[in-house]
Backbone as CSV, one residue per row, in Angstrom:
resi,resn,N_x,N_y,N_z,CA_x,CA_y,CA_z,C_x,C_y,C_z
1,MET,0.831,-1.192,0.000,0.000,0.000,0.000,0.867,1.244,0.000
2,ASN,0.473,2.157,-0.785,1.227,3.404,-0.787,0.491,4.450,0.056
3,TYR,1.093,5.591,0.157,0.590,6.650,1.035,-0.772,7.176,0.590
4,SER,-1.031,7.285,-0.704,-2.285,7.848,-1.192,-3.459,6.922,-0.886
5,THR,-3.269,5.611,-0.930,-4.335,4.668,-0.604,-4.680,4.760,0.874
6,HIS,-3.663,4.886,1.715,-3.901,5.056,3.160,-4.706,6.319,3.442
7,SER,-4.364,7.367,2.735,-5.045,8.645,2.919,-6.512,8.559,2.493
8,ILE,-6.785,7.861,1.397,-8.164,7.717,0.911,-8.989,6.895,1.904
9,ILE,-8.425,5.814,2.403,-9.129,4.968,3.376,-9.371,5.746,4.662
10,ASP,-8.376,6.514,5.074,-8.512,7.309,6.299,-9.620,8.355,6.162
11,THR,-9.708,9.023,5.015,-10.759,10.029,4.807,-12.132,9.374,4.737
12,LYS,-12.230,8.203,4.098,-13.511,7.499,4.041,-13.950,7.051,5.430
13,SER,-12.995,6.620,6.229,-13.320,6.190,7.596,-13.831,7.364,8.430
14,LYS,-13.160,8.510,8.304,-13.610,9.689,9.046,-14.988,10.149,8.584
15,LYS,-15.227,10.082,7.283,-16.517,10.479,6.735,-17.629,9.565,7.270
16,MET,-17.337,8.264,7.290,-18.303,7.294,7.795,-18.565,7.528,9.279
17,LEU,-17.518,7.832,10.029,-17.679,8.109,11.459,-18.558,9.336,11.680
18,TYR,-18.381,10.370,10.888,-19.218,11.571,11.008,-20.681,11.263,10.680
19,HIS,-20.893,10.477,9.656,-22.261,10.119,9.267,-22.944,9.282,10.353
20,LEU,-22.222,8.298,10.880,-22.808,7.454,11.934,-23.078,8.248,13.209
21,THR,-22.183,9.172,13.534,-22.400,10.030,14.705,-23.627,10.907,14.508
22,ALA,-23.781,11.439,13.305,-24.960,12.264,13.013,-26.237,11.443,13.105
23,VAL,-26.207,10.192,12.632,-27.380,9.320,12.715,-27.734,9.036,14.170
24,VAL,-26.741,8.756,14.997,-26.989,8.477,16.417,-27.599,9.694,17.103
25,PHE,-27.026,10.867,16.872,-27.578,12.075,17.487,-28.980,12.380,16.965
26,GLY,-29.203,12.118,15.682,-30.540,12.312,15.119,-31.562,11.378,15.755
27,MET,-31.181,10.133,15.977,-32.098,9.180,16.613,-32.411,9.566,18.052
28,VAL,-31.402,10.012,18.780,-31.626,10.453,20.160,-32.524,11.691,20.170
29,GLY,-32.295,12.602,19.266,-33.137,13.805,19.187,-34.579,13.476,18.851
30,LEU,-34.791,12.550,17.919,-36.154,12.142,17.574,-36.834,11.410,18.727
31,THR,-36.053,10.689,19.521,-36.624,10.017,20.689,-37.184,11.030,21.673
32,TYR,-36.437,12.088,21.928,-36.918,13.120,22.851,-38.072,13.926,22.258
33,ALA,-38.106,14.062,20.947,-39.157,14.853,20.306,-40.403,14.034,19.987
34,ALA,-40.374,12.733,20.211,-41.480,11.869,19.790,-42.794,12.216,20.491
35,VAL,-42.772,12.414,21.797,-44.011,12.680,22.539,-44.633,14.015,22.130
36,PRO,-43.889,15.109,22.113,-44.515,16.364,21.666,-44.990,16.308,20.215
37,LEU,-44.231,15.637,19.354,-44.659,15.514,17.967,-45.932,14.687,17.849
38,TYR,-46.037,13.618,18.640,-47.239,12.787,18.614,-48.448,13.574,19.123
39,ARG,-48.273,14.340,20.196,-49.374,15.162,20.716,-49.833,16.175,19.673
40,THR,-48.890,16.810,19.024,-49.227,17.794,17.990,-49.962,17.125,16.839
41,PHE,-49.508,15.954,16.428,-50.160,15.218,15.349,-51.590,14.842,15.734
42,CYS,-51.763,14.351,16.974,-53.101,13.941,17.415,-54.052,15.132,17.534
43,GLN,-53.546,16.261,18.003,-54.396,17.444,18.111,-54.786,17.967,16.735
44,ALA,-53.898,17.842,15.771,-54.184,18.354,14.432,-55.143,17.453,13.667
45,THR,-55.037,16.133,13.879,-55.833,15.205,13.086,-57.007,14.598,13.837
46,GLY,-56.998,14.681,15.169,-58.055,14.038,15.944,-57.797,12.556,16.144
47,TYR,-56.632,12.106,15.761,-56.267,10.703,15.896,-55.939,10.395,17.357
48,GLY,-56.246,9.203,17.802,-55.892,8.792,19.162,-56.855,9.295,20.213
49,GLY,-58.061,9.656,19.824,-59.057,10.095,20.798,-58.969,11.558,21.176
50,THR,-58.120,12.300,20.551,-58.009,13.724,20.848,-59.150,14.467,20.168
51,VAL,-59.821,15.294,20.923,-60.953,16.045,20.394,-60.441,17.248,19.622
52,GLN,-60.940,17.408,18.400,-60.524,18.552,17.593,-61.326,19.795,17.945
53,HIS,-62.622,19.628,18.188,-63.489,20.772,18.439,-64.389,20.441,19.609
54,LYS,-64.331,21.270,20.640,-65.223,21.067,21.771,-66.590,21.587,21.401
55,GLU,-67.588,20.760,21.593,-68.948,21.136,21.256,-69.677,21.555,22.536
56,THR,-70.274,22.724,22.512,-71.006,23.192,23.684,-72.353,22.494,23.760
57,VAL,-73.001,22.627,24.910,-74.309,22.012,25.108,-75.319,22.575,24.116
58,GLU,-75.244,23.864,23.884,-76.171,24.501,22.954,-75.978,23.957,21.536
59,GLU,-74.733,23.738,21.145,-74.464,23.191,19.816,-74.974,21.746,19.697
60,LYS,-74.830,20.976,20.762,-75.338,19.601,20.747,-76.854,19.580,20.625
61,ILE,-77.521,20.466,21.376,-78.982,20.533,21.309,-79.427,20.939,19.911
62,ALA,-78.745,21.931,19.348,-79.101,22.386,18.002,-78.865,21.283,16.967
63,ARG,-77.809,20.510,17.153,-77.517,19.429,16.211,-78.560,18.326,16.294
64,HIS,-79.017,18.017,17.518,-79.981,16.933,17.702,-81.427,17.376,17.520
65,SER,-81.688,18.667,17.566,-83.074,19.123,17.471,-83.655,18.885,16.078
66,GLY,-82.820,18.816,15.075,-83.294,18.586,13.714,-83.834,17.173,13.501
67,SER,-83.430,16.229,14.327,-83.854,14.850,14.113,-85.297,14.609,14.563
68,GLY,-85.960,15.541,15.458,-87.350,15.417,15.903,-87.543,14.452,17.026
69,ARG,-86.509,13.448,17.298,-86.617,12.442,18.343,-85.435,12.607,19.279
70,SER,-85.600,13.460,20.287,-84.516,13.641,21.252,-85.084,13.519,22.650
71,PHE,-84.247,13.174,23.567,-84.634,12.988,24.955,-84.148,14.192,25.740
72,ASN,-85.063,14.900,26.364,-84.702,16.031,27.206,-84.947,15.650,28.655
73,LYS,-83.902,15.603,29.420,-84.019,15.255,30.834,-84.403,16.511,31.598
74,ILE,-85.543,16.458,32.265,-86.012,17.649,32.971,-85.950,17.494,34.473
75,GLN,-85.736,16.306,34.949,-85.738,16.092,36.390,-84.796,14.941,36.715
76,CYS,-84.185,15.007,37.889,-83.330,13.912,38.329,-84.196,12.755,38.803
77,PHE,-83.744,11.585,38.551,-84.440,10.396,39.018,-83.819,9.974,40.332
78,CYS,-84.631,9.956,41.368,-84.148,9.528,42.673,-84.759,8.169,42.976
79,PHE,-83.937,7.234,43.321,-84.415,5.898,43.611,-84.443,5.690,45.116
80,GLU,-85.564,5.207,45.592,-85.705,4.917,47.011,-85.631,3.419,47.216
81,ASP,-85.103,3.047,48.353,-84.992,1.636,48.670,-86.355,1.126,49.121
82,ILE,-86.924,0.246,48.344,-88.207,-0.359,48.689,-87.923,-1.813,49.034
83,SER,-88.060,-2.107,50.318,-87.786,-3.498,50.698,-89.081,-4.284,50.715
84,VAL,-89.052,-5.351,49.988,-90.215,-6.237,49.881,-89.927,-7.444,50.754
85,PRO,-90.845,-7.770,51.687,-90.595,-8.914,52.543,-90.623,-10.217,51.719
86,VAL,-89.662,-11.048,51.995,-89.566,-12.326,51.288,-90.209,-13.394,52.168
87,GLN,-91.103,-14.145,51.560,-91.755,-15.205,52.316,-90.904,-16.446,52.266
88,GLU,-90.693,-17.015,53.425,-89.901,-18.208,53.484,-90.802,-19.426,53.365
89,THR,-90.355,-20.387,52.628,-91.139,-21.618,52.505,-90.545,-22.676,53.417
90,ASN,-91.435,-23.330,54.169,-90.950,-24.368,55.097,-91.151,-25.720,54.542
């Protein structure tokens, strides 16, 4: 091997080392950025159960009023304990 071949191999090795180092740092950076990026993606697309638009009660009523069959709760249902005597059979 002559000097020029050694020099070419040495430069290729350094170039490869720089590329691999950049890949490692890029992967570590993406690991730290994954959660905020995922949250941003979910908020933008509504994917993953994230709500895109909060609907107010008035908007829900207006949306359902067009169907003609809606349930309007006007009073709370209170349940009382009614104990019925059980007859024992002998």
